[in-house]
N, C-alpha and C positions, 0 to 999 in steps of 0.2 A: 504495499500500500505506499505510493508515494515514489519508490525508486523510477527515474527516468529514463534507464537501459530497459532494452528488451528482458522480459523473466525468462531468459534461458531461450529465448527463440518462441517460446509460448504465447505471449501477448499480440493479439490481433491487433491488424491496422487500425489507427482510430476511426475510419470510413465503415469498419466492418463491424463496428460495438453496436449492441441494440441502444435503443433510444436516439438521445442527441448525439450522440459520439463520444470522443474523450472531453470530459469537462474543462472548458478552455480557464477557469479560474486555478487550477493547477499551472498556468502558465506557459506549461512547454508538455507536448506529445512523448507517448512511447519512443525511443529512438532517438531522442535528442541529443546532440554531440554535448556530453558534458560528462563529467569523471563520474566513474560507477560508483564510486560512495556518497555521492551527494544526494540528500532526501530532500523532499519538499514539505514544508508544515503546512498541515491541512487541521482547520481547524472551523470551518462552515460546516454545518450537520448536512445542508443541503447537497454540499459534493460529496461529503462521505456515504450519503446513502445513496448516490448516483453511481459512485463507484461500486458499492455494493451489488447494486443492482447490476452490473456491469459484469462484475467478478464471479458471481452464483446464478447466472441463467446458463440453461440447458449446454446450450451450444460450446461456451466456452469450459463449462465444469467437465463436460465428454472430453475434451481436448487436454485438458490437464488430467484428467485421471488414464488416458492414454499415456502420457508423457511420466504420470508417477510408474506405471507398470513399466516401462522401458528403461527405469533407473538401473543402474548397474551396484551401487552402494547408497547408503545414507552417510556415507562420511562425505566430507569436503562441503563447501557453500553452492551447493544446488540450489538456484532460484527457484526449480519447480518445488523442491521440499518446503524452502522457505515462504513460497503462497501457498501450497497445499494445506499447509497446518493453518493456517489463519482462514481457511474455508468451513462454514459451519453446512456443509450439503452432503448427503448421506451416501452418493456413488462416491465422492472424492472421500471421506472417511473409510469406507469400504477398501479402496484401494490402497489406501495407506497403511491400513490395518493389514492388508495381504503382502505389502512390500515390507511391514517390520517385522513379520513372519518368516519371508523368504532372507532378507537379511538379519535376522536374529542375531547371529554370532559374530556380526561383527560392532554391536553396540548400537547405541541410538545414534550417533555420531551426529550431525547438524540438525534432526530431528527436533531436540528438545532442546538445543543450546539457545541464549538469550540471543535475540535479535536485535538490530537498532533501532530503537523506539523514537519517539517524539517526545519533545519536554514537553507537550500541553498534558491536562489531563482533561480534555472536555468531554461530551456526551458519548460520543460513537455510537457505531449502530446496538452496540448490546449496551448501553448508556454508562460505559465501562473505561471510555476513550480509546484512544487510539495509542498512550505510548504510556510515559513515566507522570507519576504525582511529584510535583518539585520538590514536597516534604520531604519524601520517602527517597532516602538514597539507592536503596536495593532494588527500587523500581527502575533506576537509572537507565536508559538505553534499553529497557525491556520492552519489545513486541505484544502486545496481547494477542494469544494463540484462541483458534476455537476451543471452548471447555470440553465440548465432546471429543477431542483429544486423549482425554484422561480414559474414557470407556477404549477407546481405540488401542491406545497402548495397554492398558490391563488386560483386554480381551488376547491379544497377541501374547503377553507374557503367561497368560493362565493356559493356551494351547501348548506353548512350548513347552512349559513346564508340565502338562500332561503327557508329550512327547517322548519326554527324556528324562532320566533319572538327574537327581540334584547331585552334583560333584563336588560344592563345596556349601560349606555353614555357612547364612548372612547372620551377624550378631544381633541375638536378639535376647531378651530377659523375661524372666518373670516380675509381676510388680515389685517391688523393694522401697517405693517411697524416693527414691532417687530417678531424675528425670532421664536417665540415659548416658551414653558415651560414645564415643567415636563409631560409626558405621563404616563397612568394610567391604570394596567392591573388588572382589578377588575374581570375577569371571563376567561374562556379557550379560546375566542374568540380573546380578547385583548392579552393575552398571544400569542396566534399564531400570532397576526400582530405585538407584539415586535420583535417576532423573526424571523419573516418575514422581518423586518428593518434590523436587525441585518445580516440576507444573503444577502440584495440587497449592504448594505456597505462592505460586506466582498469581493463581487464579484467584487464591483466598485473598491477596495482596489487593488485586484490580475489581475484587467484589466489595472489599471492606471500603475502597476508594470511591466506586461508585455510589456507595450507599450513603458515602459525606456529602457526596455532589446533590441528594436526593434523588435517586435513582432506583428504581428495584423496589418500591417501599409499598407495593399494593399486591393483591392477591396471594397473600402467604401468611402463614403464621407458624410459630414452634411445632403446634400440634400437627400439620402437614409433614414434617421431617419425617422421612423413615426412619431415624434414630431419634429417641429420645434425649434429651439434656437429662444432666442430671439434679436431682432435686436441688429446689431452692437456685437455680443456676441464675446470675444475672448478666442477662442478654443485653449487652451496648449497640449492638447492631447486627443488623438484617439486610440482606439480598433477596430478592425473588425475580425470576426470568422464567414466562412461559409460553414459547413460541409454539403453534403459531398463533394463539390466543394473544400474546402480548405484541404481535410484529407490529412496529411501528407503523402509522398509515403514510409515513413519508418513505416506505417501500412501495409505495403505488399500487398495491393490491398484489405485489410479488409474493408468490408462495415459497414460504420457507418449511425446511425440514422440522419434524417435532425437537426440540431443546429443552430441557427444564432443569434451571440452574436455583438452587436454593443455599443460601450462606448463612451461619449464624455463628456469629463472635460474642465471647464469652470473657467478662475480665473479673476477676474477685481474688480476695484473699480466701484460700483454700488448701486441704491438706493432700499433696501428691498421692500419696498412697492410697486415699479412699478415690480419688478420681480415675489413676491407673488400673485399681480393682472395679470400679463401677463400668469403663469404655472395654473392659478386657471381656467383661461378661454380656454387655451390651452389643458388641461387635464380633462376640463369639472367637476371638482371635488374639495374638499376642501384639505387644507393638513391638514396631523397628526404631531404634533409636537415632534420634537425630542429631547429629554432630557430636561437639563433646560438651557431653554434659549439657545440651542444650533443649533436651526436648522428647517427646515420645510421638510415633505417628502410628495410627492404625488405619488399614485399607483394607476395603471390600468390593467387591464385584458381585453383583446378585441379579436374578432376573425382576424385573418390574412389575408392575400390579398391573400394567398394560401388557397384554400379549406381544410378543416382536419385540419389546423395547429391553434394553440393560439399562441399572442405575450402578453407579460406581458411589460410592460412599467413604469419607474420608475424614479422621479426627484426629487433630493436631495439637498437641498437649505443651507448651511453651512457657519461658519465662518471657516477660516484658522486656522491648529491646535495653538493654543493657544492664539488666538482672542479672546478678550473680548466681552461686548454689545458694540450696538453703540454708538458712540461720541453724545454728545449733539448737535441738531439741531442748525447752525448759524443762526445769527440774520438778519435780513431783509435787502436784498442789493438792493440798488438806482436802480429802473428802472427794476427789474426782482425780479421772487421769486426762490431762490438756494432750491436743493433738495438736502438733506444732504446724502452722500456716505460712504460707507465702503466696506472695503477689502472681497468679497465674493467668495465662491466657487459654482459652478452649476455643477453637474453632471448626465448626463442623460443615463439610461442603460435599453436597450431594448433587450429580449431575446425570439425567435423564434422556436418552437419544434412544433411536432404534438401532439393533442390534448390528452394530460392523459387520459381524461376522455372515449375517444373512441378507445383508444389504444388496 
């Protein structure tokens, strides 16, 4: 979105694009003789929605899907991969999943690496902006990807895990009250898991920024979430998206594929052990450690309540930015046992799309 050079040869000529052709507001069409790394800052919603209609229409996504099929690798800086991972269209998601399975042993390569994003945090077609939130350095130069990519990657990972035996062990722990230690990427499977973890965190950051900008506040509540937050959870932020129901009229009646995103952010003083125990039971899985004593990640992929759809569920338990290890437990108090608490952040992200394995 915004590159001036041809996207790996797949970008159509401006005259062949649907609608009114390539938006003149961008100032320059594809193929203009500029440096390949130059990006155009786009803030006008009318231009963003115009680009979306052109990049998501059946003719273009059909060509894009064919080019994904022709990829020899996910490594490198293929413009085909860079574009395909931003397109929320089922046929593209299905081809990306097949490509992930085919090239699984190479690792995720450029599919889940950070791209170069805009510095503005405007609304965008998801209400999540096109790039970075200026106040959040972690989002610097971070392209917003299709949230459905989480389901795509998890589906490919599940198929490969079913096909081949596990050769090395990913570091996981039983709940101990400590939020974790370093994760180890010893083989392609663990590299995919590390990259998926980063993708989940990225989508969470964008959802939180969108909610702060007033987007995604309608059509959902914590009761609608596939996973129930812990008792007395203090929800500070939530974001909801349901396509095609919430598809903007600015898309001009353009038919979009199903996509549901629900994000909850909980900020409170809590006991880490209690949270780990609760979400281990609720998610029916062990957690995976985040970084060096930075947090815990629970991940699942399940059948949706709607036939033919898959739902990704992720729970992140982390310390606020700048937070250190938990304080020492207080001494015994007469008459009751005090449980140590600390400031913690719990993020619950669910994404539902049509099953990319059957699309």
